[in-house]
Structures are given as structure tokens and as C-alpha cells.
Rosetta silent file (secondary structure, phi, psi, omega in degrees, C-alpha in Angstrom):
SEQUENCE: MDDIPPVNPFQAPTSDQPHGQIVGDNETAQLLSQTRPWTLTIGILMIIGSAFMVLGGLGMVVMSLAGAGGAAGPQVFGLTAIGVFYLVIAALYVIPAMLLLKYSRRISDYVGSPTVSNLNAAIGAQKSFWRFCGIAALLLIVVYVVGIVIAVVFATMAAQP
SCORE:     score description
SCORE:     0.000 S_00000001
   1 L     0.000  -35.900 -176.130  -65.500  -33.094 -103.770 S_00000001
   2 L   -74.438  -13.988  179.773  -64.667  -36.711 -102.794 S_00000001
   3 L   -79.917  -14.553 -179.852  -61.407  -35.512 -101.141 S_00000001
   4 L   -86.513  124.116  177.494  -63.173  -33.762  -98.258 S_00000001
   5 L   -74.528  154.771 -179.209  -63.739  -36.116  -95.292 S_00000001
   6 L   -69.809  143.554  179.594  -67.143  -36.121  -93.702 S_00000001
   7 L   -99.059  123.299  177.856  -67.558  -33.886  -90.657 S_00000001
   8 L   -95.121  111.648  177.616  -69.152  -35.340  -87.547 S_00000001
   9 L   -69.812  -12.906 -177.711  -70.716  -32.433  -85.542 S_00000001
  10 L   -96.723   -0.304 -174.794  -70.959  -34.639  -82.517 S_00000001
  11 L   -74.565  143.108  179.110  -67.264  -35.562  -82.366 S_00000001
  12 L   -72.909  147.120  177.714  -65.324  -34.257  -79.363 S_00000001
  13 L   -58.239  143.849  179.955  -62.654  -31.685  -80.098 S_00000001
  14 L   -85.418  160.463 -178.090  -59.266  -33.248  -80.848 S_00000001
  15 L   -83.098    2.757 -178.775  -56.089  -32.500  -78.864 S_00000001
  16 L   -88.790    4.584  174.157  -54.321  -31.308  -82.055 S_00000001
  17 L   -72.920  132.661 -177.305  -55.975  -27.881  -81.646 S_00000001
  18 L   -65.944  134.544  178.072  -53.302  -25.359  -80.789 S_00000001
  19 L   -80.460  -10.803 -177.049  -53.182  -24.005  -77.250 S_00000001
  20 L   -91.014    5.467 -178.635  -51.478  -20.849  -78.535 S_00000001
  21 L   -72.308  152.338  179.400  -54.467  -19.679  -80.488 S_00000001
  22 E   -73.745  135.146  179.463  -56.036  -16.380  -79.466 S_00000001
  23 L  -134.173  151.919 -178.865  -59.206  -16.804  -77.543 S_00000001
  24 L    89.657  173.374  177.150  -61.716  -14.317  -76.094 S_00000001
  25 L  -129.106 -171.661 -175.340  -62.440  -10.780  -77.286 S_00000001
  26 H   -66.414  -26.638  179.306  -61.694   -7.402  -75.997 S_00000001
  27 H   -65.460  -43.290  179.119  -64.570   -7.666  -73.522 S_00000001
  28 H   -60.585  -48.269  178.549  -63.017  -10.775  -71.900 S_00000001
  29 H   -60.457  -38.849 -176.458  -59.641   -9.068  -71.588 S_00000001
  30 H   -73.573  -42.194  176.231  -61.231   -5.903  -70.234 S_00000001
  31 H   -58.062  -47.387  174.745  -63.340   -7.738  -67.641 S_00000001
  32 H   -60.811  -40.264  174.945  -60.315   -9.642  -66.412 S_00000001
  33 H   -62.215  -36.890  178.934  -58.240   -6.432  -66.388 S_00000001
  34 H   -73.841  -23.492  174.779  -60.868   -4.858  -64.193 S_00000001
  35 H   -78.020  -33.681 -176.812  -60.796   -7.785  -61.865 S_00000001
  36 H   -50.980  -53.202 -178.364  -56.982   -7.747  -61.473 S_00000001
  37 H   -61.314  -34.169 -179.412  -56.594   -4.719  -59.251 S_00000001
  38 H   -71.464  -39.262  177.468  -59.118   -6.051  -56.813 S_00000001
  39 H   -68.262  -39.582  178.674  -57.547   -9.522  -56.533 S_00000001
  40 H   -62.627  -47.196 -178.955  -54.128   -7.896  -56.217 S_00000001
  41 H   -61.971  -50.742 -176.815  -55.340   -5.469  -53.455 S_00000001
  42 H   -62.318  -42.809  178.872  -57.138   -8.176  -51.442 S_00000001
  43 H   -61.973  -38.193  177.025  -54.137  -10.505  -51.758 S_00000001
  44 H   -68.374  -40.203  174.210  -51.747   -7.848  -50.577 S_00000001
  45 H   -61.231  -35.733  176.737  -54.086   -6.896  -47.664 S_00000001
  46 H   -67.561  -39.379  175.337  -54.243  -10.522  -46.622 S_00000001
  47 H   -63.349  -42.676  177.891  -50.463  -10.758  -46.601 S_00000001
  48 H   -64.414  -42.785  176.398  -50.265   -7.566  -44.509 S_00000001
  49 H   -62.073  -37.384  176.123  -52.924   -8.888  -42.117 S_00000001
  50 H   -65.909  -39.626  176.883  -50.991  -12.101  -41.765 S_00000001
  51 H   -62.830  -43.915  175.585  -47.854  -10.258  -41.010 S_00000001
  52 H   -65.533  -32.071  177.619  -49.650   -8.281  -38.175 S_00000001
  53 H   -64.481  -44.710  178.552  -51.075  -11.514  -36.941 S_00000001
  54 H   -64.978  -41.098  178.031  -47.575  -13.059  -36.724 S_00000001
  55 H   -61.749  -40.419 -176.967  -46.299   -9.963  -34.928 S_00000001
  56 H   -72.427  -41.089  176.759  -49.217  -10.051  -32.471 S_00000001
  57 H   -62.168  -45.958  178.455  -48.896  -13.782  -31.934 S_00000001
  58 H   -66.461  -37.936  175.940  -45.153  -13.655  -31.316 S_00000001
  59 H   -61.862  -45.471  178.328  -45.685  -10.627  -29.024 S_00000001
  60 H   -61.693  -38.748 -177.496  -48.223  -12.527  -26.920 S_00000001
  61 H   -71.783  -40.294 -178.971  -45.963  -15.537  -26.670 S_00000001
  62 H   -70.509  -38.361  179.607  -42.884  -13.482  -25.693 S_00000001
  63 H   -66.998  -41.490 -179.451  -44.890  -11.316  -23.198 S_00000001
  64 H   -61.863  -41.675 -177.214  -46.395  -14.451  -21.618 S_00000001
  65 H   -75.650  -37.626 -176.837  -42.994  -16.138  -21.241 S_00000001
  66 H   -73.762  -39.530 -178.204  -41.211  -12.989  -20.143 S_00000001
  67 H   -76.578  -18.205 -177.877  -43.883  -11.984  -17.688 S_00000001
  68 H   -70.207  -32.171 -178.102  -44.118  -15.441  -16.154 S_00000001
  69 L    57.398   34.428  177.957  -40.714  -15.256  -14.554 S_00000001
  70 L    94.037  -16.980 -177.227  -40.467  -19.034  -14.506 S_00000001
  71 L   -90.734  133.890  179.682  -43.906  -19.500  -13.021 S_00000001
  72 L  -103.824  124.529  179.623  -46.484  -21.413  -15.021 S_00000001
  73 L  -143.763  177.043 -178.243  -50.067  -20.439  -14.382 S_00000001
  74 H   -60.628  -37.734 -179.666  -53.367  -20.214  -16.255 S_00000001
  75 H   -65.662  -38.599  178.636  -52.638  -16.683  -17.448 S_00000001
  76 H   -65.096  -46.766  178.059  -49.335  -17.708  -18.928 S_00000001
  77 H   -63.028  -43.299 -174.087  -50.812  -20.780  -20.625 S_00000001
  78 H   -66.710  -43.071 -179.496  -53.814  -18.804  -21.908 S_00000001
  79 H   -68.268  -37.435  177.924  -51.741  -15.979  -23.475 S_00000001
  80 H   -65.272  -41.486  178.178  -49.340  -18.401  -24.955 S_00000001
  81 H   -63.156  -44.500 -177.646  -52.203  -20.491  -26.448 S_00000001
  82 H   -63.524  -43.333 -178.344  -53.804  -17.317  -27.909 S_00000001
  83 H   -61.741  -47.253 -179.712  -50.391  -16.321  -29.410 S_00000001
  84 H   -63.520  -38.464  175.991  -49.903  -19.719  -30.991 S_00000001
  85 H   -62.735  -38.990  173.780  -53.459  -19.616  -32.303 S_00000001
  86 H   -60.818  -41.821 -179.135  -52.766  -16.278  -33.974 S_00000001
  87 H   -68.439  -35.819  177.250  -49.666  -17.745  -35.666 S_00000001
  88 H   -70.154  -39.344  177.582  -51.666  -20.721  -37.027 S_00000001
  89 H   -62.559  -42.422 -179.905  -54.475  -18.390  -38.315 S_00000001
  90 H   -58.619  -47.102  179.508  -51.750  -16.219  -39.924 S_00000001
  91 H   -62.619  -35.106  177.912  -50.355  -19.196  -41.721 S_00000001
  92 H   -69.932  -33.240  178.277  -53.849  -20.154  -42.924 S_00000001
  93 H   -64.395  -32.876 -176.707  -54.389  -16.576  -44.216 S_00000001
  94 H   -68.862  -30.624  179.613  -51.333  -16.744  -46.416 S_00000001
  95 H   -57.658  -57.852  177.246  -52.651  -19.630  -48.469 S_00000001
  96 H   -62.496  -31.403  178.589  -55.671  -17.836  -49.986 S_00000001
  97 H   -63.581  -48.675  179.945  -53.573  -14.647  -50.330 S_00000001
  98 H   -66.115  -32.330  178.809  -50.967  -16.418  -52.455 S_00000001
  99 H   -67.140  -39.464  178.418  -53.804  -18.089  -54.506 S_00000001
 100 H   -67.786  -38.510  175.603  -55.247  -14.566  -55.197 S_00000001
 101 H   -66.435  -33.256  174.351  -51.876  -13.225  -56.194 S_00000001
 102 H   -63.008  -42.351 -179.386  -51.340  -16.160  -58.451 S_00000001
 103 H   -63.029  -41.603 -176.495  -54.733  -15.454  -60.117 S_00000001
 104 H   -68.061  -32.019  176.131  -53.762  -11.822  -60.494 S_00000001
 105 H   -69.217  -43.624 -178.772  -50.441  -12.873  -62.274 S_00000001
 106 H   -63.609  -38.150  177.557  -52.384  -15.221  -64.599 S_00000001
 107 H   -60.938  -48.253  177.799  -54.791  -12.413  -65.524 S_00000001
 108 H   -56.420  -38.462  175.620  -51.778  -10.290  -66.513 S_00000001
 109 H   -62.624  -40.688  178.817  -50.482  -13.139  -68.629 S_00000001
 110 H   -68.370  -44.309 -177.866  -53.768  -13.486  -70.406 S_00000001
 111 H   -65.308  -36.424  176.739  -54.213   -9.808  -71.036 S_00000001
 112 H   -72.178  -32.657  177.972  -50.690   -9.631  -72.408 S_00000001
 113 L  -145.480   91.726 -170.165  -51.112  -12.681  -74.579 S_00000001
 114 L   -74.615   76.353  176.073  -54.774  -13.815  -74.918 S_00000001
 115 E  -106.990  164.791 -179.567  -54.185  -17.497  -75.625 S_00000001
 116 H   -59.647  -44.255 -173.830  -56.234  -20.611  -74.625 S_00000001
 117 H   -70.551  -33.358  175.801  -53.459  -21.778  -72.289 S_00000001
 118 H   -67.845  -43.951 -178.579  -53.230  -18.312  -70.553 S_00000001
 119 H   -66.043  -42.620  178.686  -57.019  -18.118  -70.140 S_00000001
 120 H   -66.500  -33.829  174.210  -57.097  -21.706  -68.741 S_00000001
 121 H   -63.226  -39.707 -179.472  -54.295  -20.810  -66.351 S_00000001
 122 H   -70.200  -47.574 -176.914  -56.185  -17.758  -65.065 S_00000001
 123 H   -68.654  -31.856  175.619  -59.433  -19.656  -64.610 S_00000001
 124 H   -65.131  -39.715 -179.848  -57.509  -22.590  -63.017 S_00000001
 125 H   -67.738  -38.091  177.581  -55.962  -20.211  -60.530 S_00000001
 126 H   -63.650  -45.702  178.472  -59.402  -18.740  -59.688 S_00000001
 127 H   -52.105  -46.356 -179.203  -60.732  -22.300  -59.292 S_00000001
 128 H   -59.786  -42.753  178.891  -57.958  -23.080  -56.835 S_00000001
 129 H   -65.558  -42.519 -176.508  -58.739  -20.041  -54.674 S_00000001
 130 H   -71.503  -34.376  177.211  -62.457  -20.826  -54.543 S_00000001
 131 H   -64.525  -43.116  179.489  -61.865  -24.534  -53.824 S_00000001
 132 H   -59.751  -49.918 -176.534  -59.583  -23.511  -50.846 S_00000001
 133 H   -59.833  -41.519  177.593  -62.259  -21.055  -49.575 S_00000001
 134 H   -64.330  -47.021  178.093  -64.985  -23.734  -49.857 S_00000001
 135 H   -63.800  -41.484  179.113  -62.998  -26.376  -48.012 S_00000001
 136 H   -61.792  -45.433  178.802  -62.042  -23.844  -45.393 S_00000001
 137 H   -60.107  -46.330 -178.594  -65.686  -22.780  -44.893 S_00000001
 138 H   -67.107  -38.784  175.892  -66.813  -26.387  -44.536 S_00000001
 139 H   -65.803  -33.691  175.317  -64.051  -27.150  -42.014 S_00000001
 140 H   -60.418  -45.378  179.945  -65.010  -24.009  -40.066 S_00000001
 141 H   -62.555  -40.919  174.052  -68.553  -25.211  -39.798 S_00000001
 142 H   -59.846  -40.393  177.390  -67.378  -28.535  -38.521 S_00000001
 143 H   -62.161  -42.169 -179.255  -65.162  -26.824  -36.000 S_00000001
 144 H   -64.332  -50.105 -178.116  -68.130  -24.657  -34.857 S_00000001
 145 H   -59.836  -45.705 -177.816  -70.436  -27.703  -34.450 S_00000001
 146 H   -63.971  -43.849  176.170  -67.841  -29.648  -32.486 S_00000001
 147 H   -57.156  -45.311  178.653  -67.158  -26.557  -30.291 S_00000001
 148 H   -62.474  -41.929  179.995  -70.853  -26.147  -29.554 S_00000001
 149 H   -64.603  -42.665  179.025  -71.254  -29.775  -28.681 S_00000001
 150 H   -67.074  -39.065 -179.295  -68.207  -29.679  -26.299 S_00000001
 151 H   -62.664  -43.707  179.836  -69.507  -26.388  -24.735 S_00000001
 152 H   -63.650  -43.422  178.722  -72.930  -27.988  -24.129 S_00000001
 153 H   -60.709  -47.841  178.646  -71.369  -31.133  -22.633 S_00000001
 154 H   -63.233  -41.336  177.415  -69.079  -29.102  -20.289 S_00000001
 155 H   -58.862  -44.159  178.340  -72.025  -26.821  -19.336 S_00000001
 156 H   -65.236  -42.509  178.358  -74.170  -29.859  -18.503 S_00000001
 157 H   -68.553  -31.932 -178.634  -71.464  -31.444  -16.462 S_00000001
 158 H   -75.917  -28.242  179.177  -70.779  -28.233  -14.530 S_00000001
 159 H   -75.482  -19.962  178.485  -74.471  -27.740  -13.783 S_00000001
 160 L   -82.493  138.725 -175.815  -74.856  -31.101  -12.162 S_00000001
 161 L   -71.561    0.000    0.000  -74.268  -31.266   -8.379 S_00000001
């Protein structure tokens, strides 16, 4: 009886716990399995949407440059700017798409081998996706506010005689 060390229930877990141990139950694996097709579908649709944006953006740039015939005017500049904007937005859509596809792969890894490290990898991939979405949403709000302020300033300047 004296050979058993005292157990401190308030002690933090030690790092010698194996990361290869099985964690979760059938419900955990089942819920993640049911999530995977949706993350995969949305990720693929985002990639396809990005590809269409790239085609549209390149098409606008090519049409504006080919239609200009060497002349530079507001229509040429406007169409080129919109085409470049489409290319930038397409590049930004690829990032969350890749994060969703990574999350989908990590779910497959966990369902195939339900270990602590695989579950942590899946949850970490999900965290990365939502962190990107949150940062993008906050930046978009800032862009909207700045755009509204600029629009009000230009409208005020244009209204003055």
C-alpha cells in the first residue's frame, strides 16, 4: 500500500500521455463523417467558383485591351479594373476552399484512425477555417466603412458649388 504514490486530482495532465490513444466514440466519428461530405462539397464549389472568376476576370482584361485598339479611355480602365478585381477575389476564395478541403481530409484521417492527434488535427483545421472567415469578415466591415466615408466625402464635394 505504501508503494502507490498519492494522486493529486488538481494536477494538469502530463505530456507522457500517448497521442496515439483512441479517443471519442462512435457518435463522434459518425457526426464528423456526416460533416465531411458538406465540407468537401462546399470546398469543391468554392474552387469551381474561383476558376469561373479567374476566367471572367481574364476575359474582361483581354476584351478591354483588345477592344481598346491602343486607345486608353475610362471604359478600358474600368473593365480592366473590374477584371483585376475578379482575379483578386478569386485568389481570396481559394484560401477558405483549401482550408475546408484540409478539414475534410483530417476528418477522414480521424474516422479511419480515431486517435487524439487525428482529432486534434481535424479540430485544428476547422479552427483555421473559421479564423480566416472571421478575419475576412472584420476586414470587409472595415472596407465597407472606409468606402462609405469616401463616398460621403466625394458626394459632399460634388454637391458644393
